[in-house]
PDB file with SEQRES, HELIX, SHEET and CRYST1 records, atoms N, CA, C and O in Angstrom:
SEQRES   1 A   67  MET ASN ILE ASN LEU ARG GLN ALA VAL ILE GLN ARG VAL          
SEQRES   2 A   67  GLN ASN LYS SER ASN GLU GLU LEU GLN GLU ILE ILE ASP          
SEQRES   3 A   67  ASP SER ILE GLY GLY VAL GLU GLN VAL LEU PRO GLY LEU          
SEQRES   4 A   67  GLY VAL LEU PHE GLU ILE ILE TRP GLN HIS SER ASP GLU          
SEQRES   5 A   67  ASN ILE GLN SER GLU LEU VAL GLU THR LEU LYS GLY HIS          
SEQRES   6 A   67  LEU GLN                                                      
HELIX    1 AA1 LEU A    5  VAL A   13  1                                   9    
HELIX    2 AA2 ASN A   18  SER A   28  1                                  11    
HELIX    3 AA3 GLU A   33  VAL A   35  5                                   3    
HELIX    4 AA4 LEU A   36  GLN A   48  1                                  13    
HELIX    5 AA5 GLU A   52  LEU A   66  1                                  15    
CRYST1    1.000    1.000    1.000  90.00  90.00  90.00 P 1           1          
ATOM      1  N   MET A   1       4.632  25.055   4.394  1.00  0.00           N  
ATOM      2  CA  MET A   1       4.840  24.042   3.374  1.00  0.00           C  
ATOM      3  C   MET A   1       3.519  23.180   3.213  1.00  0.00           C  
ATOM      4  O   MET A   1       2.946  22.676   4.179  1.00  0.00           O  
ATOM      5  N   ASN A   2       3.135  23.072   2.045  1.00  0.00           N  
ATOM      6  CA  ASN A   2       1.823  22.284   1.839  1.00  0.00           C  
ATOM      7  C   ASN A   2       2.183  20.882   1.276  1.00  0.00           C  
ATOM      8  O   ASN A   2       2.778  20.782   0.203  1.00  0.00           O  
ATOM      9  N   ILE A   3       1.851  19.902   1.942  1.00  0.00           N  
ATOM     10  CA  ILE A   3       2.182  18.488   1.588  1.00  0.00           C  
ATOM     11  C   ILE A   3       0.923  17.758   1.403  1.00  0.00           C  
ATOM     12  O   ILE A   3       0.013  17.859   2.226  1.00  0.00           O  
ATOM     13  N   ASN A   4       0.833  16.994   0.308  1.00  0.00           N  
ATOM     14  CA  ASN A   4      -0.387  16.184   0.140  1.00  0.00           C  
ATOM     15  C   ASN A   4      -0.228  14.666   0.763  1.00  0.00           C  
ATOM     16  O   ASN A   4       0.862  14.256   1.163  1.00  0.00           O  
ATOM     17  N   LEU A   5      -1.267  13.986   0.797  1.00  0.00           N  
ATOM     18  CA  LEU A   5      -1.242  12.674   1.459  1.00  0.00           C  
ATOM     19  C   LEU A   5      -0.264  11.762   0.764  1.00  0.00           C  
ATOM     20  O   LEU A   5       0.498  11.080   1.450  1.00  0.00           O  
ATOM     21  N   ARG A   6      -0.233  11.701  -0.613  1.00  0.00           N  
ATOM     22  CA  ARG A   6       0.681  10.767  -1.252  1.00  0.00           C  
ATOM     23  C   ARG A   6       2.070  11.159  -0.884  1.00  0.00           C  
ATOM     24  O   ARG A   6       2.870  10.287  -0.544  1.00  0.00           O  
ATOM     25  N   GLN A   7       2.415  12.446  -0.931  1.00  0.00           N  
ATOM     26  CA  GLN A   7       3.800  12.769  -0.442  1.00  0.00           C  
ATOM     27  C   GLN A   7       4.214  12.457   0.895  1.00  0.00           C  
ATOM     28  O   GLN A   7       5.333  12.013   1.153  1.00  0.00           O  
ATOM     29  N   ALA A   8       3.233  12.708   1.837  1.00  0.00           N  
ATOM     30  CA  ALA A   8       3.486  12.244   3.162  1.00  0.00           C  
ATOM     31  C   ALA A   8       3.708  10.892   3.363  1.00  0.00           C  
ATOM     32  O   ALA A   8       4.661  10.525   4.050  1.00  0.00           O  
ATOM     33  N   VAL A   9       2.820   9.979   2.762  1.00  0.00           N  
ATOM     34  CA  VAL A   9       2.998   8.583   2.830  1.00  0.00           C  
ATOM     35  C   VAL A   9       4.381   8.178   2.264  1.00  0.00           C  
ATOM     36  O   VAL A   9       5.139   7.448   2.903  1.00  0.00           O  
ATOM     37  N   ILE A  10       4.676   8.662   1.077  1.00  0.00           N  
ATOM     38  CA  ILE A  10       5.925   8.327   0.466  1.00  0.00           C  
ATOM     39  C   ILE A  10       7.107   8.625   1.268  1.00  0.00           C  
ATOM     40  O   ILE A  10       8.043   7.837   1.402  1.00  0.00           O  
ATOM     41  N   GLN A  11       7.039   9.810   1.808  1.00  0.00           N  
ATOM     42  CA  GLN A  11       8.103  10.267   2.699  1.00  0.00           C  
ATOM     43  C   GLN A  11       8.315   9.428   3.904  1.00  0.00           C  
ATOM     44  O   GLN A  11       9.448   9.208   4.331  1.00  0.00           O  
ATOM     45  N   ARG A  12       7.186   8.931   4.486  1.00  0.00           N  
ATOM     46  CA  ARG A  12       7.268   8.129   5.655  1.00  0.00           C  
ATOM     47  C   ARG A  12       7.980   6.704   5.328  1.00  0.00           C  
ATOM     48  O   ARG A  12       8.651   6.112   6.173  1.00  0.00           O  
ATOM     49  N   VAL A  13       7.777   6.252   4.109  1.00  0.00           N  
ATOM     50  CA  VAL A  13       8.370   4.892   3.848  1.00  0.00           C  
ATOM     51  C   VAL A  13       9.633   4.968   3.101  1.00  0.00           C  
ATOM     52  O   VAL A  13      10.303   3.942   2.980  1.00  0.00           O  
ATOM     53  N   GLN A  14      10.039   6.107   2.574  1.00  0.00           N  
ATOM     54  CA  GLN A  14      11.286   6.181   1.895  1.00  0.00           C  
ATOM     55  C   GLN A  14      12.422   5.709   2.644  1.00  0.00           C  
ATOM     56  O   GLN A  14      12.450   5.942   3.852  1.00  0.00           O  
ATOM     57  N   ASN A  15      13.376   5.071   2.087  1.00  0.00           N  
ATOM     58  CA  ASN A  15      14.613   4.552   2.706  1.00  0.00           C  
ATOM     59  C   ASN A  15      14.376   3.518   3.832  1.00  0.00           C  
ATOM     60  O   ASN A  15      15.246   3.317   4.679  1.00  0.00           O  
ATOM     61  N   LYS A  16      13.266   2.904   3.835  1.00  0.00           N  
ATOM     62  CA  LYS A  16      13.014   1.797   4.827  1.00  0.00           C  
ATOM     63  C   LYS A  16      13.515   0.541   4.220  1.00  0.00           C  
ATOM     64  O   LYS A  16      13.636   0.410   3.002  1.00  0.00           O  
ATOM     65  N   SER A  17      13.804  -0.381   5.084  1.00  0.00           N  
ATOM     66  CA  SER A  17      14.308  -1.692   4.710  1.00  0.00           C  
ATOM     67  C   SER A  17      13.094  -2.481   4.257  1.00  0.00           C  
ATOM     68  O   SER A  17      11.970  -1.998   4.390  1.00  0.00           O  
ATOM     69  N   ASN A  18      13.279  -3.632   3.746  1.00  0.00           N  
ATOM     70  CA  ASN A  18      12.099  -4.518   3.371  1.00  0.00           C  
ATOM     71  C   ASN A  18      11.361  -4.926   4.632  1.00  0.00           C  
ATOM     72  O   ASN A  18      10.132  -4.998   4.637  1.00  0.00           O  
ATOM     73  N   GLU A  19      12.096  -5.191   5.699  1.00  0.00           N  
ATOM     74  CA  GLU A  19      11.489  -5.591   6.908  1.00  0.00           C  
ATOM     75  C   GLU A  19      10.685  -4.461   7.584  1.00  0.00           C  
ATOM     76  O   GLU A  19       9.599  -4.682   8.119  1.00  0.00           O  
ATOM     77  N   GLU A  20      11.256  -3.250   7.542  1.00  0.00           N  
ATOM     78  CA  GLU A  20      10.397  -2.141   7.956  1.00  0.00           C  
ATOM     79  C   GLU A  20       9.201  -1.889   7.125  1.00  0.00           C  
ATOM     80  O   GLU A  20       8.151  -1.598   7.698  1.00  0.00           O  
ATOM     81  N   LEU A  21       9.245  -1.970   5.859  1.00  0.00           N  
ATOM     82  CA  LEU A  21       8.141  -1.866   5.017  1.00  0.00           C  
ATOM     83  C   LEU A  21       7.075  -2.807   5.396  1.00  0.00           C  
ATOM     84  O   LEU A  21       5.905  -2.445   5.518  1.00  0.00           O  
ATOM     85  N   GLN A  22       7.508  -4.113   5.597  1.00  0.00           N  
ATOM     86  CA  GLN A  22       6.555  -5.212   5.957  1.00  0.00           C  
ATOM     87  C   GLN A  22       5.889  -4.877   7.278  1.00  0.00           C  
ATOM     88  O   GLN A  22       4.682  -5.056   7.442  1.00  0.00           O  
ATOM     89  N   GLU A  23       6.664  -4.402   8.193  1.00  0.00           N  
ATOM     90  CA  GLU A  23       6.114  -4.087   9.507  1.00  0.00           C  
ATOM     91  C   GLU A  23       5.105  -2.874   9.477  1.00  0.00           C  
ATOM     92  O   GLU A  23       4.120  -2.869  10.215  1.00  0.00           O  
ATOM     93  N   ILE A  24       5.386  -1.829   8.586  1.00  0.00           N  
ATOM     94  CA  ILE A  24       4.480  -0.816   8.477  1.00  0.00           C  
ATOM     95  C   ILE A  24       3.092  -1.290   7.902  1.00  0.00           C  
ATOM     96  O   ILE A  24       2.015  -0.882   8.338  1.00  0.00           O  
ATOM     97  N   ILE A  25       3.238  -2.207   6.864  1.00  0.00           N  
ATOM     98  CA  ILE A  25       2.085  -2.689   6.265  1.00  0.00           C  
ATOM     99  C   ILE A  25       1.227  -3.616   7.257  1.00  0.00           C  
ATOM    100  O   ILE A  25       0.005  -3.506   7.361  1.00  0.00           O  
ATOM    101  N   ASP A  26       1.979  -4.516   7.953  1.00  0.00           N  
ATOM    102  CA  ASP A  26       1.274  -5.387   8.913  1.00  0.00           C  
ATOM    103  C   ASP A  26       0.669  -4.600   9.988  1.00  0.00           C  
ATOM    104  O   ASP A  26      -0.463  -4.921  10.350  1.00  0.00           O  
ATOM    105  N   ASP A  27       1.278  -3.588  10.565  1.00  0.00           N  
ATOM    106  CA  ASP A  27       0.769  -2.787  11.544  1.00  0.00           C  
ATOM    107  C   ASP A  27      -0.548  -1.908  11.105  1.00  0.00           C  
ATOM    108  O   ASP A  27      -1.404  -1.528  11.904  1.00  0.00           O  
ATOM    109  N   SER A  28      -0.557  -1.688   9.891  1.00  0.00           N  
ATOM    110  CA  SER A  28      -1.623  -0.848   9.275  1.00  0.00           C  
ATOM    111  C   SER A  28      -2.881  -1.721   9.015  1.00  0.00           C  
ATOM    112  O   SER A  28      -3.994  -1.232   9.210  1.00  0.00           O  
ATOM    113  N   ILE A  29      -2.744  -2.945   8.598  1.00  0.00           N  
ATOM    114  CA  ILE A  29      -3.758  -3.838   8.158  1.00  0.00           C  
ATOM    115  C   ILE A  29      -4.651  -4.158   9.406  1.00  0.00           C  
ATOM    116  O   ILE A  29      -4.166  -4.584  10.454  1.00  0.00           O  
ATOM    117  N   GLY A  30      -5.900  -3.939   9.237  1.00  0.00           N  
ATOM    118  CA  GLY A  30      -6.843  -4.255  10.392  1.00  0.00           C  
ATOM    119  C   GLY A  30      -6.788  -3.197  11.521  1.00  0.00           C  
ATOM    120  O   GLY A  30      -7.457  -3.349  12.543  1.00  0.00           O  
ATOM    121  N   GLY A  31      -6.003  -2.145  11.333  1.00  0.00           N  
ATOM    122  CA  GLY A  31      -5.846  -1.158  12.327  1.00  0.00           C  
ATOM    123  C   GLY A  31      -7.031  -0.062  12.179  1.00  0.00           C  
ATOM    124  O   GLY A  31      -8.105  -0.318  11.635  1.00  0.00           O  
ATOM    125  N   VAL A  32      -6.719   1.090  12.692  1.00  0.00           N  
ATOM    126  CA  VAL A  32      -7.686   2.217  12.645  1.00  0.00           C  
ATOM    127  C   VAL A  32      -7.913   2.638  11.201  1.00  0.00           C  
ATOM    128  O   VAL A  32      -7.012   2.576  10.364  1.00  0.00           O  
ATOM    129  N   GLU A  33      -9.168   3.077  10.926  1.00  0.00           N  
ATOM    130  CA  GLU A  33      -9.449   3.497   9.542  1.00  0.00           C  
ATOM    131  C   GLU A  33      -8.622   4.666   9.032  1.00  0.00           C  
ATOM    132  O   GLU A  33      -8.553   4.848   7.816  1.00  0.00           O  
ATOM    133  N   GLN A  34      -8.007   5.448   9.855  1.00  0.00           N  
ATOM    134  CA  GLN A  34      -7.165   6.540   9.471  1.00  0.00           C  
ATOM    135  C   GLN A  34      -6.050   6.211   8.534  1.00  0.00           C  
ATOM    136  O   GLN A  34      -5.663   6.990   7.663  1.00  0.00           O  
ATOM    137  N   VAL A  35      -5.490   4.883   8.774  1.00  0.00           N  
ATOM    138  CA  VAL A  35      -4.341   4.437   7.854  1.00  0.00           C  
ATOM    139  C   VAL A  35      -4.747   3.935   6.564  1.00  0.00           C  
ATOM    140  O   VAL A  35      -3.904   3.753   5.686  1.00  0.00           O  
ATOM    141  N   LEU A  36      -6.083   3.677   6.365  1.00  0.00           N  
ATOM    142  CA  LEU A  36      -6.450   3.076   5.026  1.00  0.00           C  
ATOM    143  C   LEU A  36      -6.028   3.968   3.795  1.00  0.00           C  
ATOM    144  O   LEU A  36      -5.604   3.433   2.770  1.00  0.00           O  
ATOM    145  N   PRO A  37      -6.149   5.326   3.910  1.00  0.00           N  
ATOM    146  CA  PRO A  37      -5.669   6.102   2.757  1.00  0.00           C  
ATOM    147  C   PRO A  37      -4.187   5.884   2.530  1.00  0.00           C  
ATOM    148  O   PRO A  37      -3.744   5.938   1.383  1.00  0.00           O  
ATOM    149  N   GLY A  38      -3.362   5.628   3.611  1.00  0.00           N  
ATOM    150  CA  GLY A  38      -1.958   5.410   3.376  1.00  0.00           C  
ATOM    151  C   GLY A  38      -1.811   4.092   2.630  1.00  0.00           C  
ATOM    152  O   GLY A  38      -1.097   3.995   1.632  1.00  0.00           O  
ATOM    153  N   LEU A  39      -2.486   3.108   3.130  1.00  0.00           N  
ATOM    154  CA  LEU A  39      -2.383   1.771   2.432  1.00  0.00           C  
ATOM    155  C   LEU A  39      -2.788   1.902   0.940  1.00  0.00           C  
ATOM    156  O   LEU A  39      -2.206   1.233   0.086  1.00  0.00           O  
ATOM    157  N   GLY A  40      -3.831   2.800   0.615  1.00  0.00           N  
ATOM    158  CA  GLY A  40      -4.170   3.050  -0.714  1.00  0.00           C  
ATOM    159  C   GLY A  40      -3.047   3.617  -1.513  1.00  0.00           C  
ATOM    160  O   GLY A  40      -2.856   3.238  -2.669  1.00  0.00           O  
ATOM    161  N   VAL A  41      -2.289   4.523  -0.929  1.00  0.00           N  
ATOM    162  CA  VAL A  41      -1.083   5.139  -1.635  1.00  0.00           C  
ATOM    163  C   VAL A  41      -0.119   4.054  -1.870  1.00  0.00           C  
ATOM    164  O   VAL A  41       0.456   4.024  -2.957  1.00  0.00           O  
ATOM    165  N   LEU A  42       0.127   3.156  -0.980  1.00  0.00           N  
ATOM    166  CA  LEU A  42       1.129   2.105  -1.154  1.00  0.00           C  
ATOM    167  C   LEU A  42       0.623   1.081  -2.159  1.00  0.00           C  
ATOM    168  O   LEU A  42       1.447   0.552  -2.904  1.00  0.00           O  
ATOM    169  N   PHE A  43      -0.695   0.749  -2.244  1.00  0.00           N  
ATOM    170  CA  PHE A  43      -1.306  -0.052  -3.228  1.00  0.00           C  
ATOM    171  C   PHE A  43      -1.110   0.572  -4.539  1.00  0.00           C  
ATOM    172  O   PHE A  43      -0.738  -0.119  -5.487  1.00  0.00           O  
ATOM    173  N   GLU A  44      -1.338   1.859  -4.668  1.00  0.00           N  
ATOM    174  CA  GLU A  44      -1.221   2.553  -5.937  1.00  0.00           C  
ATOM    175  C   GLU A  44       0.125   2.493  -6.506  1.00  0.00           C  
ATOM    176  O   GLU A  44       0.282   2.338  -7.717  1.00  0.00           O  
ATOM    177  N   ILE A  45       1.154   2.614  -5.648  1.00  0.00           N  
ATOM    178  CA  ILE A  45       2.572   2.389  -6.157  1.00  0.00           C  
ATOM    179  C   ILE A  45       2.805   1.013  -6.655  1.00  0.00           C  
ATOM    180  O   ILE A  45       3.343   0.826  -7.747  1.00  0.00           O  
ATOM    181  N   ILE A  46       2.405   0.018  -5.869  1.00  0.00           N  
ATOM    182  CA  ILE A  46       2.569  -1.323  -6.266  1.00  0.00           C  
ATOM    183  C   ILE A  46       1.821  -1.632  -7.654  1.00  0.00           C  
ATOM    184  O   ILE A  46       2.376  -2.261  -8.556  1.00  0.00           O  
ATOM    185  N   TRP A  47       0.600  -1.166  -7.738  1.00  0.00           N  
ATOM    186  CA  TRP A  47      -0.156  -1.293  -8.974  1.00  0.00           C  
ATOM    187  C   TRP A  47       0.515  -0.781 -10.246  1.00  0.00           C  
ATOM    188  O   TRP A  47       0.640  -1.435 -11.281  1.00  0.00           O  
ATOM    189  N   GLN A  48       0.954   0.543 -10.029  1.00  0.00           N  
ATOM    190  CA  GLN A  48       1.576   1.245 -11.160  1.00  0.00           C  
ATOM    191  C   GLN A  48       2.888   0.634 -11.612  1.00  0.00           C  
ATOM    192  O   GLN A  48       3.333   0.849 -12.739  1.00  0.00           O  
ATOM    193  N   HIS A  49       3.478  -0.098 -10.756  1.00  0.00           N  
ATOM    194  CA  HIS A  49       4.846  -0.679 -11.028  1.00  0.00           C  
ATOM    195  C   HIS A  49       4.736  -2.174 -11.239  1.00  0.00           C  
ATOM    196  O   HIS A  49       5.775  -2.831 -11.313  1.00  0.00           O  
ATOM    197  N   SER A  50       3.617  -2.728 -11.337  1.00  0.00           N  
ATOM    198  CA  SER A  50       3.415  -4.234 -11.530  1.00  0.00           C  
ATOM    199  C   SER A  50       3.050  -4.515 -12.977  1.00  0.00           C  
ATOM    200  O   SER A  50       2.365  -3.702 -13.598  1.00  0.00           O  
ATOM    201  N   ASP A  51       3.484  -5.638 -13.534  1.00  0.00           N  
ATOM    202  CA  ASP A  51       3.061  -5.966 -14.873  1.00  0.00           C  
ATOM    203  C   ASP A  51       1.721  -6.585 -14.844  1.00  0.00           C  
ATOM    204  O   ASP A  51       1.222  -6.942 -13.776  1.00  0.00           O  
ATOM    205  N   GLU A  52       1.100  -6.730 -16.019  1.00  0.00           N  
ATOM    206  CA  GLU A  52      -0.266  -7.241 -16.179  1.00  0.00           C  
ATOM    207  C   GLU A  52      -0.576  -8.480 -15.383  1.00  0.00           C  
ATOM    208  O   GLU A  52      -1.635  -8.619 -14.771  1.00  0.00           O  
ATOM    209  N   ASN A  53       0.400  -9.387 -15.414  1.00  0.00           N  
ATOM    210  CA  ASN A  53       0.260 -10.715 -14.780  1.00  0.00           C  
ATOM    211  C   ASN A  53       0.020 -10.447 -13.312  1.00  0.00           C  
ATOM    212  O   ASN A  53      -0.952 -10.951 -12.749  1.00  0.00           O  
ATOM    213  N   ILE A  54       0.870  -9.674 -12.681  1.00  0.00           N  
ATOM    214  CA  ILE A  54       0.768  -9.471 -11.247  1.00  0.00           C  
ATOM    215  C   ILE A  54      -0.585  -8.659 -10.902  1.00  0.00           C  
ATOM    216  O   ILE A  54      -1.248  -8.914  -9.897  1.00  0.00           O  
ATOM    217  N   GLN A  55      -0.912  -7.709 -11.784  1.00  0.00           N  
ATOM    218  CA  GLN A  55      -2.236  -7.113 -11.500  1.00  0.00           C  
ATOM    219  C   GLN A  55      -3.327  -7.959 -11.582  1.00  0.00           C  
ATOM    220  O   GLN A  55      -4.246  -7.852 -10.770  1.00  0.00           O  
ATOM    221  N   SER A  56      -3.341  -8.915 -12.603  1.00  0.00           N  
ATOM    222  CA  SER A  56      -4.295 -10.007 -12.657  1.00  0.00           C  
ATOM    223  C   SER A  56      -4.427 -10.843 -11.386  1.00  0.00           C  
ATOM    224  O   SER A  56      -5.518 -11.212 -10.952  1.00  0.00           O  
ATOM    225  N   GLU A  57      -3.336 -11.100 -10.855  1.00  0.00           N  
ATOM    226  CA  GLU A  57      -3.194 -11.991  -9.592  1.00  0.00           C  
ATOM    227  C   GLU A  57      -3.812 -11.246  -8.474  1.00  0.00           C  
ATOM    228  O   GLU A  57      -4.602 -11.808  -7.716  1.00  0.00           O  
ATOM    229  N   LEU A  58      -3.451  -9.886  -8.330  1.00  0.00           N  
ATOM    230  CA  LEU A  58      -3.977  -9.072  -7.313  1.00  0.00           C  
ATOM    231  C   LEU A  58      -5.588  -9.041  -7.340  1.00  0.00           C  
ATOM    232  O   LEU A  58      -6.306  -9.176  -6.349  1.00  0.00           O  
ATOM    233  N   VAL A  59      -5.991  -8.851  -8.585  1.00  0.00           N  
ATOM    234  CA  VAL A  59      -7.460  -8.735  -8.833  1.00  0.00           C  
ATOM    235  C   VAL A  59      -8.153 -10.083  -8.402  1.00  0.00           C  
ATOM    236  O   VAL A  59      -9.173 -10.069  -7.713  1.00  0.00           O  
ATOM    237  N   GLU A  60      -7.616 -11.137  -8.795  1.00  0.00           N  
ATOM    238  CA  GLU A  60      -8.118 -12.500  -8.484  1.00  0.00           C  
ATOM    239  C   GLU A  60      -8.135 -12.695  -7.017  1.00  0.00           C  
ATOM    240  O   GLU A  60      -9.122 -13.178  -6.463  1.00  0.00           O  
ATOM    241  N   THR A  61      -6.976 -12.301  -6.310  1.00  0.00           N  
ATOM    242  CA  THR A  61      -6.951 -12.451  -4.828  1.00  0.00           C  
ATOM    243  C   THR A  61      -8.013 -11.604  -4.243  1.00  0.00           C  
ATOM    244  O   THR A  61      -8.696 -12.067  -3.330  1.00  0.00           O  
ATOM    245  N   LEU A  62      -8.202 -10.487  -4.655  1.00  0.00           N  
ATOM    246  CA  LEU A  62      -9.287  -9.550  -4.049  1.00  0.00           C  
ATOM    247  C   LEU A  62     -10.665 -10.146  -4.353  1.00  0.00           C  
ATOM    248  O   LEU A  62     -11.499 -10.264  -3.456  1.00  0.00           O  
ATOM    249  N   LYS A  63     -10.906 -10.521  -5.609  1.00  0.00           N  
ATOM    250  CA  LYS A  63     -12.135 -11.127  -5.949  1.00  0.00           C  
ATOM    251  C   LYS A  63     -12.495 -12.370  -5.130  1.00  0.00           C  
ATOM    252  O   LYS A  63     -13.625 -12.540  -4.674  1.00  0.00           O  
ATOM    253  N   GLY A  64     -11.507 -13.211  -4.968  1.00  0.00           N  
ATOM    254  CA  GLY A  64     -11.647 -14.469  -4.168  1.00  0.00           C  
ATOM    255  C   GLY A  64     -12.047 -14.176  -2.687  1.00  0.00           C  
ATOM    256  O   GLY A  64     -12.725 -14.982  -2.049  1.00  0.00           O  
ATOM    257  N   HIS A  65     -11.622 -13.043  -2.182  1.00  0.00           N  
ATOM    258  CA  HIS A  65     -11.900 -12.769  -0.802  1.00  0.00           C  
ATOM    259  C   HIS A  65     -13.163 -11.833  -0.587  1.00  0.00           C  
ATOM    260  O   HIS A  65     -13.536 -11.511   0.541  1.00  0.00           O  
ATOM    261  N   LEU A  66     -13.736 -11.459  -1.642  1.00  0.00           N  
ATOM    262  CA  LEU A  66     -14.884 -10.535  -1.551  1.00  0.00           C  
ATOM    263  C   LEU A  66     -16.191 -11.372  -1.661  1.00  0.00           C  
ATOM    264  O   LEU A  66     -17.272 -10.816  -1.461  1.00  0.00           O  
ATOM    265  N   GLN A  67     -16.123 -12.660  -1.966  1.00  0.00           N  
ATOM    266  CA  GLN A  67     -17.211 -13.533  -2.086  1.00  0.00           C  
ATOM    267  C   GLN A  67     -17.698 -14.290  -0.704  1.00  0.00           C  
ATOM    268  O   GLN A  67     -18.647 -15.073  -0.731  1.00  0.00           O  
TER     269      GLN A  67                                                      
END                                                                             
């Protein structure tokens, strides 16, 4: 079976409760660099399913913390 990174991350988080998702994210932030691609997949899902206002807020938050 050939599984790609996106599928693997999605399978890992499917059917998780809000609390479990929060814990996965919290545990990944600031951790080892190997989890960064997984966070990227989660961010991609958030981005794709957010309206333009939320996307703008995310960009502003990012910009504000890069300076």
